[in-house]
C-alpha positions in Angstrom: -25.9 -0.3 -119.6 -27.5 -1.0 -116.3 -29.5 1.8 -114.4 -30.2 1.8 -110.7 -32.9 4.0 -109.3 -31.9 5.2 -105.9 -34.4 6.4 -103.3 -32.3 8.8 -101.2 -34.2 10.4 -98.3 -32.1 12.9 -96.4 -33.3 15.0 -93.5 -33.6 18.1 -95.7 -34.6 16.7 -99.1 -36.1 13.6 -100.6 -34.4 12.6 -103.8 -34.7 10.0 -106.6 -31.6 9.5 -108.6 -30.8 7.3 -111.6 -27.2 6.0 -111.4 -25.6 4.5 -114.5 -23.3 1.5 -114.2 -19.8 2.0 -115.4 -19.7 5.8 -115.2 -21.5 5.8 -111.8 -23.0 9.1 -112.8 -26.4 10.4 -111.8 -28.0 10.7 -115.2 -31.3 11.9 -113.8 -32.2 13.5 -110.5 -35.4 14.9 -109.0 -35.9 16.2 -105.4 -38.6 17.4 -103.1 -38.3 19.1 -99.7 -38.6 16.6 -96.8 -41.1 18.9 -95.0 -42.1 17.9 -91.5 -45.9 18.0 -91.0 -46.8 19.8 -87.8 -49.4 17.3 -86.7 -51.6 16.1 -85.1 -50.6 14.1 -83.2 -47.0 15.3 -83.3 -44.4 16.5 -85.9 -44.1 13.7 -88.5 -42.8 13.0 -92.0 -44.9 13.1 -95.1 -44.6 9.5 -96.2 -47.5 9.6 -98.6 -46.2 12.7 -100.3 -42.8 11.0 -100.7 -44.5 7.8 -102.1 -46.5 9.7 -104.7 -43.3 11.6 -105.8 -41.2 8.4 -105.9 -43.7 6.3 -107.9 -44.4 9.1 -110.4 -40.7 9.6 -111.1 -39.9 6.0 -111.2 -42.3 5.7 -114.1 -40.7 8.8 -115.8 -37.2 7.5 -115.3 -38.1 4.1 -116.7 -39.8 5.7 -119.7 -36.8 7.9 -120.5 -33.9 5.6 -119.6 -35.0 2.2 -118.3 -34.7 1.1 -114.6 -33.0 -2.2 -113.9 -32.8 -2.2 -110.1 -33.9 -0.1 -107.1 -31.8 0.7 -104.0 -32.7 2.8 -101.0 -30.8 5.0 -98.6 -32.2 7.3 -95.9 -31.2 9.3 -92.8 -30.9 7.4 -89.6 -32.6 7.8 -86.2 -35.9 6.7 -87.7 -38.3 3.8 -88.0 -41.8 3.2 -89.3 -44.3 1.4 -87.1 -47.0 -0.7 -88.8 -50.1 -2.6 -87.7 -51.0 -6.1 -88.6 -52.5 -5.0 -91.9 -49.5 -3.0 -93.0 -51.0 0.4 -92.3 -49.2 3.0 -90.1 -49.7 2.1 -86.5 -48.7 5.8 -85.8 -47.2 8.5 -87.9 -43.4 8.5 -88.3 -42.0 10.8 -85.7 -39.6 13.6 -86.6 -36.4 12.8 -84.6 -36.0 16.5 -83.8 -39.2 16.6 -81.8 -38.5 17.2 -78.1 -41.3 14.9 -76.9 -39.0 12.0 -75.9 -37.1 14.3 -73.6 -40.2 14.5 -71.4 -39.6 10.8 -70.5 -35.8 10.9 -70.4 -35.5 9.8 -66.9 -37.7 6.7 -67.4 -35.9 5.9 -70.7 -32.4 6.2 -69.1 -33.4 3.5 -66.7 -34.2 1.2 -69.6 -31.4 1.8 -72.1 -28.3 -0.4 -72.1 -24.9 0.9 -71.4 -22.7 2.4 -74.0 -20.3 -0.6 -73.6 -23.0 -2.9 -75.1 -24.4 -0.7 -77.9 -21.7 1.9 -78.7 -24.7 4.3 -78.8 -24.3 7.7 -77.1 -27.2 9.2 -75.2 -28.6 12.0 -77.5 -31.4 14.5 -77.1 -34.9 14.5 -78.6 -35.5 11.4 -80.7 -32.0 10.9 -82.0 -31.8 7.6 -80.1 -34.4 5.5 -81.9 -35.1 3.6 -78.7 -36.1 6.9 -77.0 -38.6 7.5 -79.8 -40.1 4.1 -79.5 -40.3 4.4 -75.7 -42.0 7.8 -75.9 -44.5 6.7 -78.6 -45.4 3.5 -76.7 -46.0 5.4 -73.5 -47.9 8.4 -75.0 -49.9 7.1 -77.9 -53.1 5.4 -76.7 -53.4 1.8 -77.9 -50.1 1.7 -79.8 -48.7 -1.3 -78.0 -51.8 -3.3 -79.0 -51.7 -2.0 -82.6 -48.0 -2.4 -83.2 -47.1 -5.5 -85.3 -44.0 -4.5 -87.2 -41.0 -2.1 -86.6 -39.0 -1.3 -89.8 -35.9 0.8 -89.9 -36.5 3.6 -92.4 -34.8 2.4 -95.6 -36.7 -0.9 -95.4 -40.1 0.8 -95.1 -39.7 1.9 -98.7 -38.4 -1.6 -99.6 -41.5 -3.1 -98.0 -43.8 -0.8 -100.0 -42.0 -1.8 -103.1 -41.7 -5.6 -102.5 -44.0 -6.6 -99.6 -41.0 -8.0 -97.8 -39.8 -6.8 -94.4 -36.3 -6.4 -93.0 -34.0 -4.0 -91.1 -30.5 -3.2 -92.2 -27.5 -3.5 -89.9 -26.3 0.0 -90.6 -29.6 1.7 -89.6 -29.8 -0.5 -86.5 -26.2 0.5 -85.7 -27.0 4.2 -86.0 -27.2 5.3 -82.3 -30.5 3.4 -81.8 -29.6 1.8 -78.5 -31.2 -1.3 -80.1 -28.1 -3.0 -81.5 -24.9 -4.7 -80.1 -22.4 -4.0 -82.9 -19.7 -6.3 -81.5 -22.0 -9.3 -81.2 -24.1 -8.3 -84.3 -27.4 -8.9 -82.5 -30.2 -6.9 -80.9 -29.4 -5.3 -77.5 -31.3 -5.9 -74.3 -33.5 -2.8 -75.1 -35.7 -4.7 -77.6 -36.9 -7.0 -74.8 -37.2 -4.2 -72.3 -39.5 -2.2 -74.7 -41.5 -5.4 -75.5 -40.8 -5.2 -79.2 -38.3 -8.0 -79.7 -40.7 -10.1 -81.7 -41.9 -7.1 -83.8 -38.6 -5.7 -85.2 -38.0 -7.0 -88.7 -35.0 -9.4 -89.0 -31.6 -7.7 -89.7 -30.0 -8.2 -93.1 -26.9 -6.9 -94.9 -27.8 -3.8 -97.0 -26.6 -5.4 -100.3 -28.9 -8.4 -100.0 -31.9 -8.5 -102.4 -35.0 -7.8 -100.3 -37.4 -8.8 -103.0 -38.8 -7.9 -106.4 -41.3 -5.2 -107.4 -44.9 -5.9 -106.6 -47.1 -6.6 -109.6 -49.4 -3.6 -109.1 -46.3 -1.3 -108.9 -44.8 -2.8 -112.0 -48.0 -2.1 -113.8 -48.2 1.5 -112.5 -44.5 2.3 -113.3 -43.9 0.2 -116.4 -40.9 -1.5 -114.7 -40.5 -5.3 -114.9 -42.0 -7.2 -111.9 -38.6 -9.0 -111.8 -36.9 -5.7 -110.8 -34.7 -6.4 -107.7 -34.9 -4.1 -104.7 -31.9 -4.3 -102.3 -32.4 -4.2 -98.5 -31.0 -0.6 -98.4 -28.7 1.4 -96.1 -28.3 4.3 -93.7 -27.0 7.3 -95.7 -23.6 8.0 -94.0 -22.8 4.3 -94.5 -23.8 4.6 -98.2 -21.0 7.2 -98.5 -18.6 4.9 -96.7 -19.5 1.7 -98.7 -17.5 2.2 -101.9 -14.3 2.9 -99.9 -14.8 -0.1 -97.6 -15.1 -2.3 -100.7 -12.1 -0.8 -102.5 -9.5 0.3 -100.0 -6.9 -1.4 -97.8 -5.2 0.1 -94.7 -6.4 2.8 -92.4 -8.5 5.7 -93.7 -11.5 7.8 -92.8 -14.5 9.2 -94.6 -16.2 12.4 -93.7 -19.7 12.4 -95.0 -21.1 16.0 -95.2 -24.7 17.1 -95.4 -27.2 18.2 -92.7 -25.0 16.0 -90.5 -21.2 15.8 -90.8 -20.2 12.2 -89.9 -16.6 11.2 -89.5 -16.0 7.4 -89.8 -12.7 5.8 -89.1 -11.7 2.4 -90.6 -8.6 0.6 -89.4 -7.4 3.4 -87.1 -6.6 3.4 -83.5 -9.1 2.1 -80.9 -9.3 4.9 -78.3 -11.7 4.9 -75.4 -14.7 6.5 -77.0 -16.4 9.3 -75.1 -20.2 9.0 -75.5 -20.7 12.5 -74.0 -19.2 14.0 -77.1 -21.5 12.5 -79.7 -19.0 9.7 -80.4 -20.6 6.4 -81.3 -20.0 3.1 -83.0 -21.6 2.8 -86.4 -22.0 -0.4 -88.3 -20.8 -0.6 -91.9 -22.4 -2.4 -94.8 -20.3 -5.5 -94.1 -21.6 -5.6 -90.5 -18.3 -4.4 -88.9 -18.2 -1.8 -86.1 -16.9 1.7 -87.2 -15.9 4.4 -84.6 -17.7 7.5 -85.6 -18.3 11.1 -84.5 -20.6 13.8 -85.8 -22.1 17.2 -85.6 -24.8 19.1 -87.5 -22.4 20.9 -89.8 -24.7 21.4 -92.8 -27.4 22.8 -90.5 -24.8 25.1 -88.8 -23.5 26.3 -92.2 -27.0 27.3 -93.2 -27.8 29.0 -89.9 -24.6 31.2 -89.9 -24.4 32.1 -93.6 -28.1 33.2 -93.3 -28.7 33.0 -97.1 -25.5 34.8 -98.1 -24.1 33.7 -101.5 -20.9 35.9 -101.3 -17.7 34.3 -102.5 -15.0 35.1 -99.9 -11.7 36.6 -101.2 -8.2 37.1 -99.8 -9.2 40.4 -98.1 -11.9 38.5 -96.1 -9.3 35.9 -95.1 -6.8 38.6 -94.0 -9.6 40.3 -92.0 -10.4 37.0 -90.1 -6.7 36.4 -89.3 -5.8 40.1 -88.5 -8.8 40.5 -86.2 -8.6 36.9 -84.9 -12.3 36.4 -85.8 -13.4 32.9 -84.8 -16.7 31.1 -84.4 -16.7 29.0 -81.2 -19.0 26.0 -80.7 -21.7 25.0 -80.7 -24.2 26.5 -83.2 -26.6 23.6 -82.9 -26.3 22.7 -79.2 -27.0 19.3 -77.7 -25.0 17.3 -80.2 -21.5 17.2 -81.6 -18.2 17.2 -79.7 -19.1 20.2 -77.6 -22.8 19.6 -76.8 -23.0 21.9 -73.8 -21.1 24.9 -75.2 -22.8 28.0 -76.4 -21.9 29.5 -79.7 -20.1 32.9 -79.7 -17.9 35.0 -81.9 -14.5 36.2 -80.6 -15.1 39.3 -82.8 -17.9 40.3 -85.1 -17.1 39.6 -88.8 -16.8 42.8 -90.7 -18.2 41.4 -94.0 -20.3 38.5 -95.2 -17.1 37.1 -96.8 -15.3 37.2 -93.5 -18.2 35.5 -91.8 -18.1 32.7 -94.4 -14.4 32.2 -94.0 -14.6 31.9 -90.2 -17.6 29.6 -90.6 -15.7 27.3 -93.0 -12.7 27.2 -90.7 -15.0 26.4 -87.8 -16.5 23.5 -89.7 -13.1 22.2 -90.5 -11.9 22.5 -86.9 -15.0 20.7 -85.7 -14.3 17.9 -88.2 -10.7 17.7 -87.1 -11.9 17.4 -83.5 -14.2 14.5 -84.5 -11.4 12.7 -86.3 -9.2 12.9 -83.2 -12.0 11.6 -80.9 -12.3 8.4 -83.0 -8.6 7.6 -83.5 -8.6 8.2 -87.2 -5.4 7.4 -89.1 -4.4 7.6 -92.7 -6.0 9.7 -95.4 -9.3 11.4 -94.9 -11.8 11.4 -97.8 -14.3 14.3 -97.7 -17.7 13.5 -99.4 -20.6 15.8 -100.1 -20.9 19.6 -100.3 -18.0 20.5 -98.0 -15.7 18.8 -100.6 -16.3 22.0 -102.7 -15.6 24.4 -99.9 -12.0 25.6 -100.5 -11.6 27.3 -97.1 -12.8 24.2 -95.3 -10.3 22.1 -97.2 -7.5 24.5 -96.7 -7.9 24.4 -92.9 -8.5 20.6 -92.7 -5.5 19.8 -94.9 -3.3 22.2 -92.8 -4.2 20.1 -89.7 -4.1 16.5 -91.1 -0.6 15.5 -92.2 -1.7 12.1 -93.6 -3.6 13.9 -96.3 -7.1 15.0 -97.3 -8.7 13.7 -100.5 -11.8 14.5 -102.4 -13.5 12.4 -105.0 -12.8 12.9 -108.7 -15.3 10.2 -109.6 -18.9 10.0 -108.6 -19.4 9.4 -104.9 -21.9 10.2 -102.2 -25.0 8.6 -100.8 -26.8 7.8 -104.1 -23.8 6.2 -105.7 -22.9 4.2 -102.6 -26.5 3.0 -102.5 -26.4 2.1 -106.2 -23.4 0.0 -105.6 -25.5 -2.2 -103.3 -27.0 -3.4 -106.6 -24.0 -3.1 -108.8 -21.1 -4.1 -106.6 -17.6 -2.6 -107.0 -14.0 -3.8 -107.1 -12.0 -0.6 -106.8 -12.3 2.4 -104.6 -13.6 5.6 -106.2 -10.9 7.8 -107.7 -9.9 10.7 -105.4 -7.6 13.7 -105.7 -5.3 14.8 -102.9 -6.0 18.3 -101.6 -2.8 20.4 -101.7 -1.7 21.7 -98.3 -2.0 25.5 -98.7 0.9 27.9 -98.5 -0.8 29.5 -95.5 -0.8 26.2 -93.5 1.5 27.5 -90.8 -0.8 30.5 -90.2 -3.9 28.4 -90.3 -2.4 25.9 -87.8 -1.7 28.8 -85.4 -5.3 30.0 -85.8 -6.4 26.4 -85.0 -4.4 26.2 -81.9 -6.0 29.4 -80.6 -9.4 28.0 -81.4 -8.6 24.7 -79.6 -7.4 26.6 -76.5 -10.7 28.5 -76.4 -12.8 25.4 -76.7 
């Protein structure tokens, strides 16, 4: 049985998972918080802490189970800048840092139009191009030190193999640096003076290289262990379905970010002011997408509560018309300029969680509409276990909501870069609830208010 070790770096946690071929189950998982270091010189990610964690646990996984291949998936909006010797040219900036906004006017004069990149203008460092521009303008000597720009999954691949690349999914993740229709760098790379420094783009399922000899010795893995190029995390969730499904469908990947991705749907005029963009899937094809920080919003509003809502809580929300209106995390999502408010204060923690779950479903439904989604919607990640979320979404989506019955998610999708797949993951249709008519009426009131 083949085992793939998956390096899975999300915005909230760093994870190493061991995925078994055949069952596609995670037979071993370890995590650590993806804590942002305050600085100096600015908030940045703990790359060395992650590296120590990954190498230590690769050795443990291999000793316990055997590791036959390594794959990598990470959050987007990130790159690592290296000097000619392969050391960090500058620490890896946290994309939530507001520094790039200080130079927004200058950057806006440089960035290509949405028509070329499918990349919406986003705040802070959510456009990778804005990060690079700010770093090059504010960090003394960086332009001279900078020799290589690697999108984030490939930084880990480079440390494992000594080979450099970028993957088309990470380049297509609202970077401003990629033209998804022509499958080439946009004009911005030349404008920033980095065109010759960005590592060459490759498909995520290509073999980047094999484990460096010193790492093989340190971990016990074979030096012949292949390492794939790697992939942006939302596209890792999409990948198994792209391989195995025909016809129109959408995947909603839920985590810190909720990302809706439409395959084979309509082609509406995309509105970049509403956090709508064009992603690039693992096969290199453009994918209309929309997103909001749903996982972050869930944590903010639930405020640590672990109450399980009951029917009395649901009745309270309906009877008092308690609704959460967008946006909890302003500056992104389909309502970026709106200010969060409650129509009425929830009377219990349970009622708060019901209204929150319905809000998240309504935001997801809005995203699906903005990208012309058609066909069934497959919900991946933690929201697939939220019954109130699923009840609302299935009430509003007549073409059907599905959740996985087999292993899915970012780690499994990344593992399939090494394993391949011939059929889509098994899913289960979510039953439309008996309260669908009542929930639809609630949704219409929410839509009128937004």
